[in-house]
Wavefront OBJ file of the C-alpha trace (Angstrom):
o trace
v -24.570 -7.245 4.662
v -23.955 -6.579 0.792
v -22.387 -9.103 -1.579
v -18.650 -8.974 -2.843
v -18.155 -6.332 -5.737
v -18.173 -8.430 -9.227
v -15.881 -6.637 -11.364
v -16.542 -6.518 -15.036
v -14.158 -9.098 -16.478
v -11.402 -8.544 -19.198
v -13.874 -8.123 -22.043
v -15.827 -5.103 -20.636
v -12.407 -3.555 -19.364
v -11.524 -3.159 -22.961
v -14.486 -1.477 -23.671
v -13.694 1.224 -21.064
v -13.846 4.793 -22.893
v -10.674 6.964 -23.165
v -12.328 9.708 -20.843
v -11.996 7.196 -17.843
v -8.574 8.350 -17.315
v -6.503 9.177 -14.347
v -4.750 12.569 -13.231
v -2.783 12.711 -16.387
v -5.838 11.490 -18.248
v -3.595 9.924 -20.883
v -3.872 6.272 -20.653
v -4.208 3.802 -23.370
v -4.119 0.228 -24.649
v -0.585 -1.005 -25.453
v 0.223 -3.966 -27.871
v 2.314 -6.375 -26.520
v 4.997 -6.051 -29.239
v 5.317 -2.340 -27.591
v 5.703 -3.687 -24.317
v 8.110 -6.315 -25.133
v 10.273 -3.561 -27.052
v 10.206 -1.183 -24.164
v 11.182 -3.885 -21.461
v 13.934 -5.414 -23.676
v 12.017 -8.502 -24.213
v 11.065 -8.573 -20.302
v 14.936 -8.884 -19.849
v 16.065 -9.950 -16.318
v 18.073 -6.748 -16.234
v 15.129 -4.820 -16.606
v 13.087 -6.636 -13.739
v 12.073 -4.689 -10.803
v 10.495 -7.212 -8.740
v 8.378 -10.216 -8.653
v 5.671 -12.167 -6.528
v 3.175 -14.484 -6.925
v 1.255 -12.235 -9.415
v 3.987 -12.220 -11.802
v 6.803 -9.922 -12.293
v 7.085 -6.009 -12.832
v 9.542 -4.522 -15.305
v 11.012 -1.172 -16.140
v 10.694 -0.040 -19.682
v 11.220 2.861 -21.861
v 8.508 3.565 -24.691
v 9.538 4.782 -28.255
v 8.668 8.116 -27.493
v 11.078 8.120 -24.266
v 8.533 7.569 -21.426
v 9.869 5.630 -18.551
v 7.353 2.993 -17.502
v 6.781 0.309 -14.840
v 4.799 -3.039 -16.618
v 3.259 -5.615 -14.180
v 3.343 -9.011 -16.139
v 0.787 -11.246 -14.972
v 2.433 -14.608 -14.425
v -0.396 -17.021 -15.139
v -3.934 -16.691 -16.909
v -6.405 -18.401 -14.385
v -9.955 -16.984 -13.151
v -8.404 -15.676 -9.996
v -5.738 -13.596 -12.164
v -8.126 -12.347 -14.612
v -10.120 -11.061 -11.822
v -7.395 -9.284 -10.327
v -6.481 -7.660 -13.715
v -9.836 -6.636 -14.319
v -10.269 -5.157 -10.698
v -7.313 -3.215 -10.718
v -7.843 -1.711 -14.432
v -11.388 -1.221 -13.314
v -10.343 0.756 -10.028
v -7.196 2.582 -11.762
v -9.615 3.944 -14.429
v -11.704 5.565 -11.816
v -9.384 7.122 -9.445
v -8.000 10.515 -9.926
v -5.856 11.765 -7.032
v -2.238 13.111 -6.784
v -1.199 10.226 -4.373
v -2.678 7.398 -6.280
v -0.434 5.694 -8.916
v -2.866 6.043 -12.009
v -2.915 4.116 -15.025
v -0.644 4.807 -17.867
v -2.395 1.895 -19.869
v -2.695 -1.786 -20.408
v -2.486 -4.779 -22.592
v -5.041 -7.789 -22.798
v -3.872 -9.617 -26.028
v -4.260 -13.498 -26.258
v -3.004 -15.045 -23.136
v -0.961 -12.008 -21.863
v -2.311 -9.436 -19.222
v -0.049 -6.505 -18.553
v -0.925 -3.279 -16.542
v 1.334 -0.424 -17.268
v 2.024 2.696 -14.621
v 4.522 5.473 -14.714
v 8.046 4.509 -13.294
v 8.768 5.951 -9.789
v 12.383 7.032 -9.779
v 12.480 6.729 -5.840
v 10.896 3.120 -5.942
v 8.935 2.132 -2.720
v 8.810 2.993 0.721
v 9.834 -0.095 1.790
v 13.130 0.064 -0.311
v 14.006 3.271 2.018
v 12.915 1.911 5.459
v 14.206 -1.751 5.163
v 15.508 -2.281 1.529
v 18.500 -1.066 -0.759
v 18.135 2.693 0.261
v 17.820 2.324 3.908
v 21.463 3.061 4.563
v 21.185 5.798 2.666
v 18.522 7.780 5.125
v 17.169 9.832 2.373
v 13.949 10.079 4.480
v 14.349 12.720 6.981
v 11.389 13.572 9.570
v 9.875 15.999 7.059
v 9.654 13.716 4.372
v 8.280 10.833 6.472
v 5.515 13.420 7.538
v 4.836 14.353 4.047
v 4.446 10.544 3.064
v 2.318 9.827 5.770
v -0.354 12.817 5.220
v 0.025 12.002 1.434
v -0.780 8.266 1.850
v -3.449 8.982 4.236
v -5.085 11.817 1.784
v -5.223 9.081 -0.691
v -7.257 6.706 1.336
v -9.373 9.521 2.470
v -10.220 10.105 -1.234
v -10.770 6.237 -1.887
v -12.956 5.851 1.244
v -15.195 9.158 1.244
v -14.767 10.940 -2.119
v -15.243 8.379 -4.943
v -18.245 6.734 -5.736
v -18.523 3.505 -4.861
v -16.183 3.928 -2.141
v -12.885 1.763 -2.402
v -11.136 -0.378 0.311
v -7.791 -0.879 -0.926
v -7.026 -4.026 1.222
v -3.356 -4.049 0.749
v -1.805 -1.155 2.438
v 1.783 -1.520 3.092
v 5.102 0.012 2.634
v 5.683 -1.672 -0.595
v 2.634 -0.379 -1.975
v 3.553 3.280 -1.452
v 5.729 4.673 -4.153
v 7.606 7.725 -4.166
v 8.254 9.865 -7.173
v 11.125 12.182 -7.790
v 10.178 14.629 -5.455
v 9.486 11.797 -2.721
v 5.898 12.473 -3.042
v 4.033 9.165 -2.112
v 1.731 7.294 -4.430
v -0.497 4.536 -3.244
v -0.370 1.663 -5.475
v -1.367 -2.134 -6.190
v -5.386 -2.325 -6.494
v -5.472 -5.910 -7.558
v -6.982 -6.891 -3.984
v -9.439 -3.525 -4.082
v -12.921 -4.030 -3.175
v -15.896 -1.478 -4.144
v -18.252 -0.890 -1.700
v -21.951 -0.758 -2.779
v -23.909 2.593 -1.578
v -25.297 1.806 2.018
v -23.222 -1.089 2.830
v -21.123 -1.036 5.753
v -18.949 -4.106 5.485
v -18.734 -7.108 3.633
v -17.217 -10.521 4.168
v -14.534 -11.936 1.647
v -11.734 -14.238 1.240
v -8.708 -12.796 3.218
v -5.926 -11.028 1.067
v -3.270 -8.974 2.212
v 0.078 -8.972 3.896
v 0.348 -10.255 7.754
v 1.365 -7.700 10.195
v -0.750 -4.981 8.339
v -4.064 -6.915 8.596
v -6.667 -5.766 10.913
v -7.825 -8.446 13.366
v -11.420 -8.661 12.225
v -10.343 -9.306 9.017
v -7.624 -11.713 9.465
v -9.501 -13.809 11.696
v -13.130 -13.780 10.234
v -12.823 -12.090 6.339
v -14.664 -8.962 7.692
v -13.890 -6.134 5.647
v -14.567 -2.493 5.750
v -12.640 1.127 5.340
v -11.731 0.475 8.731
v -9.435 -2.297 7.861
v -7.325 0.388 5.595
v -7.307 2.316 8.819
v -5.714 -0.413 10.532
v -3.106 -0.886 7.979
v -2.610 2.722 7.878
v -1.630 2.784 11.519
v 0.789 0.058 11.138
v 2.356 1.971 8.211
v 2.613 4.932 10.318
v 4.191 3.118 13.366
v 6.765 1.751 10.368
v 7.358 5.233 8.941
v 8.048 6.512 12.717
v 10.275 3.917 14.290
v 11.657 2.447 10.869
v 10.869 -1.031 12.240
v 9.089 -3.856 10.165
v 5.456 -4.856 10.909
v 6.818 -8.074 11.803
v 10.177 -8.940 13.244
v 11.889 -12.186 13.775
v 13.793 -12.719 16.974
v 16.343 -14.833 18.210
v 14.814 -18.374 18.407
v 12.519 -17.869 15.466
v 9.936 -15.997 17.588
v 8.069 -13.449 15.819
v 7.126 -9.853 17.232
v 4.447 -7.527 16.085
v 5.282 -3.786 15.788
v 2.223 -3.119 18.188
v 3.701 -5.648 20.355
v 7.053 -3.722 20.878
v 5.455 -0.409 20.819
v 2.879 -1.099 23.227
v 4.940 -0.865 26.539
v 6.941 2.228 25.185
v 3.223 3.944 24.702
v 2.287 2.795 28.067
v 5.053 4.639 29.754
v 4.602 7.692 27.400
v 8.338 7.305 26.075
v 7.247 8.424 22.557
v 10.347 10.114 21.380
v 12.310 6.936 22.289
v 10.352 4.827 19.679
v 11.669 7.252 16.610
v 13.953 5.735 14.227
v 17.583 6.023 15.392
v 18.775 6.460 12.076
v 17.318 10.162 12.215
v 19.920 10.753 14.820
v 17.407 13.001 16.909
v 16.522 15.220 13.991
v 12.492 15.405 14.437
v 9.914 17.253 15.636
v 8.878 16.149 19.124
v 5.164 17.373 19.065
v 4.718 15.848 15.432
v 6.375 12.753 16.763
v 3.652 12.426 19.617
v 0.878 13.402 17.497
v 1.709 10.879 14.876
v 2.172 7.950 17.406
v -1.049 8.795 19.088
v -2.590 8.716 15.601
v -1.014 5.353 15.054
v -2.289 4.215 18.183
v -5.976 5.027 17.521
v -5.829 3.496 14.145
v -4.540 0.185 15.599
v -7.294 -0.424 18.198
v -8.525 -4.011 18.112
v -12.104 -3.036 17.824
v -13.145 -1.347 14.220
v -15.554 1.133 16.161
v -12.678 2.796 18.084
v -10.586 3.720 15.103
v -10.973 6.841 13.466
v -11.931 7.532 9.784
v -9.501 8.707 7.478
v -10.824 12.107 7.418
v -10.259 12.330 11.203
v -6.604 10.875 10.615
v -5.657 13.382 7.994
v -6.665 16.468 10.061
v -5.021 14.954 13.288
v -1.689 14.316 11.004
v -2.058 18.043 9.923
v -2.078 19.085 13.576
v -5.839 20.084 13.866
v -7.543 20.037 16.824
v -9.132 16.626 17.615
v -12.817 16.577 17.910
v -14.685 15.021 20.763
v -14.932 11.382 19.067
v -11.019 11.189 18.753
v -9.049 12.102 21.634
v -5.421 11.656 21.778
v -4.270 8.757 23.954
v -1.304 8.554 26.040
v -2.214 5.211 27.678
v -2.073 1.529 26.438
v -2.832 0.101 22.917
v -4.120 -3.079 22.271
v -1.843 -5.587 21.065
v -2.988 -7.894 18.253
v -1.611 -11.199 18.351
v -2.506 -13.392 15.357
v -3.568 -17.142 16.172
v -2.148 -19.745 14.549
v -5.055 -20.030 11.827
v -4.295 -16.439 9.974
v -0.531 -17.282 10.511
v -1.029 -20.597 8.584
v -3.482 -19.276 5.837
v -2.337 -18.261 2.507
v -2.488 -14.144 3.238
v -0.781 -12.855 -0.066
v 0.155 -13.311 -3.439
v 3.659 -12.537 -3.096
v 6.633 -13.389 -1.051
v 6.262 -10.543 1.526
v 4.102 -12.387 3.675
v 5.280 -11.080 7.088
v 6.791 -7.932 5.840
v 10.324 -9.539 6.790
v 11.477 -10.624 3.196
v 10.916 -9.018 -0.123
v 10.953 -5.348 -0.778
v 8.098 -5.019 -2.995
v 7.877 -4.917 -6.895
v 9.682 -1.380 -7.053
v 12.669 -2.223 -4.837
v 14.884 -4.935 -5.985
v 16.139 -2.682 -8.733
v 19.471 -1.332 -9.217
v 18.426 2.511 -10.048
v 21.576 3.033 -12.097
v 21.285 0.388 -14.767
v 17.768 2.205 -15.694
v 19.622 5.003 -16.868
v 22.359 3.209 -18.994
l 1 2 3 4 5 6 7 8 9 10 11 12 13 14 15 16 17 18 19 20 21 22 23 24 25 26 27 28 29 30 31 32 33 34 35 36 37 38 39 40 41 42 43 44 45 46 47 48 49 50 51 52 53 54 55 56 57 58 59 60 61 62 63 64 65 66 67 68 69 70 71 72 73 74 75 76 77 78 79 80 81 82 83 84 85 86 87 88 89 90 91 92 93 94 95 96 97 98 99 100 101 102 103 104 105 106 107 108 109 110 111 112 113 114 115 116 117 118 119 120 121 122 123 124 125 126 127 128 129 130 131 132 133 134 135 136 137 138 139 140 141 142 143 144 145 146 147 148 149 150 151 152 153 154 155 156 157 158 159 160 161 162 163 164 165 166 167 168 169 170 171 172 173 174 175 176 177 178 179 180 181 182 183 184 185 186 187 188 189 190 191 192 193 194 195 196 197 198 199 200 201 202 203 204 205 206 207 208 209 210 211 212 213 214 215 216 217 218 219 220 221 222 223 224 225 226 227 228 229 230 231 232 233 234 235 236 237 238 239 240 241 242 243 244 245 246 247 248 249 250 251 252 253 254 255 256 257 258 259 260 261 262 263 264 265 266 267 268 269 270 271 272 273 274 275 276 277 278 279 280 281 282 283 284 285 286 287 288 289 290 291 292 293 294 295 296 297 298 299 300 301 302 303 304 305 306 307 308 309 310 311 312 313 314 315 316 317 318 319 320 321 322 323 324 325 326 327 328 329 330 331 332 333 334 335 336 337 338 339 340 341 342 343 344 345 346 347 348 349 350 351 352 353 354 355 356 357 358 359 360 361 362 363 364 365 366 367 368
């Protein structure tokens, strides 16, 4: 077993060469004054959302670029590490479905990360938040989001060295651009996996409801944990349900507990989000639910990898190791220990409150 990746720390981060960019290859170091001016002094009117880490603000630079600025709340050791990890990871990734780095600021006691602003906010805002009633996500868009998000994880797990485990795949971390292309965001919890290391043990971070059981219970982390989280996200996309629902009497039910009897009885089309009013591709629905069921198996070795997930979602024939299933899935029930543990740095601890950092926004005010 390898040791946890130790990031470089802010001093080294600032020395990253300009060539270590992202897809647009144009990130830069901002001054605090620039970001202060761009966000109207970090005005509450510009706030997109907030969590335990701090706040995210909409801004507009002097040359007209719309940006989202993550402003960390407190400069302690943990915050410094998460800032350094996110900048380090964002400086490495180059993929159309990953939210890249536009820039950052590390001045005095201030730590800020700058991204491109995503006009369609987060997937969570469309499934459960301010846009949920508008039903902008038809079936075709949902599949586009599923495949794009899966391809982003495939890139992190298989195509970049060292491999990267995101550790916080959830609907509020899938942002949507003007064409509803998904961009996986928020790498503050990411882990870089040294070559030849299959898994590590680390402190549990993430959002309850999306956490793989081996991670929630024992802190055992591997690429398979992201696969599990993606399976929950895929169920969420298909069904329109939250990862954890609060039932009458304060009882909580996971999406897998709800889905298991329907999958067992083969009633897959009954699981589709009723807001779609029956407008979906039945074959794709069955394929997506089968893929999700494979991803959320309780034993990591029974889950597919992200290469297999992408192939299955695109409709390729499953290989010998990944057979479509029409039987039961394993339902994971978190015991009291992870339920009581602090799983997350934001208010979105069970997927039932908070809409992610890009969702509290009233869009029209950003264009005033």
